[in-house]
Structure formats: C-alpha cells, structure tokens
N, C-alpha and C positions, 0 to 999 in steps of 0.2 A: 497340674500335678499336686497332690496333697501330701504334705510332709507333717508327721506327728511331732509334737514337742513344742518347745518355746519358739515364738516367732523371732526371726533374726533381729528385729528392731529391739526386742526386749533384752536379748543377749548383749547388745551393744551398750545398754544402760542409757541414761539421759544424755542427749547430745543436741547441739544446734549446729546447723551448717550455715555458713555465711559466705557471701561473695564480697570481696573487698577489691574493687577495681576488677582486674582480670583474674585475680587470685581467689581460690576457694579454700576455706579453712573449716575445720570442725573443732568445736569446743565440747569436750566430753567431761561429764561429772561421774564420780563413783563414790563409794562409801568412804574412801580414804583420801580423796583429793580430786583434782581436775587437771586436764591437759588440753593443749591446743596443738593441732597438727595440720600441716599443709601437704603431707605426703600424698601424692595423687592416688595411690592404691587404697589408702585409708579413707580419704575423702570420698572416693567412688563407692566404697563399700557402705559407708554411712548414707550417702545419697540414695543408693539403690534400696537400702533397708527402708528408708523414709518413703520412697516412691512405692514400694511394695505395700507398706501399711496403708498409704492413701488409696491404692487401687483396691485393696480388700476391705476397706472401711465401709460401713453403712452410710447411706446418704444422711444429711442433717435431719430430714423428716423422719426417716426410719430410726435414727438414733433417738429422736424425741419420743417416738412411739414406744420404743423399747424402755426408755427411762420411765415414761408414764405408766406402762404396764407393770414394771417392777414396783413403782410407787404405790399403785393401786393394790397389788398383791400384798405388799408389806402393810399397808393401812388396814386391809381386811384381816390379815393375821393378827395385828395388834388389837383391832376391835374384838375379834373372837377371844383373844386371851384375856381381855379386860372383862368381858361379859361372863366369863366363868368357867 
C-alpha cells in the first residue's frame, strides 16, 4: 500500500533504539530537547518505523549509483554554467 506524505520515520524525528539487557529504550531528539522512553508502545512504534525505512531503502549499491548519478549531473550543470 502506498501512502502519500511524510514517512513515519521522519515524523518521529531523530531517534536511536537501544537494547539494555532485556529492556528496550528509545532516545529521541527534537528541536527543543531530548527524551528517553521505555514505554513499550512508544518503543514498538519507533522500532517499526525503523524497520519500515530499512525495508524500503535502496541497497548500498543502488544508493551509490544514485549518488554517483546526482554527482555527475551536478558536475555537468556546473561545467555548463562556467562555460557560458
């Protein structure tokens, strides 16, 4: 299913999920501060967002190809703008 709009991982902001022994915690950062939570429903939501991002992400090779294509296009654009 395709859903338009922001990806759920972006809405959560920057976060890291940790396992400390049997306990899972999430460290969240925002514009105005940070929080640590071990509430199961919040940890689960963050872990699912991360898993979803990983599942949808391009492979490392495809990511490098994309970066190289963007670099080549930018370099060509810069060369053309310098030549006049």
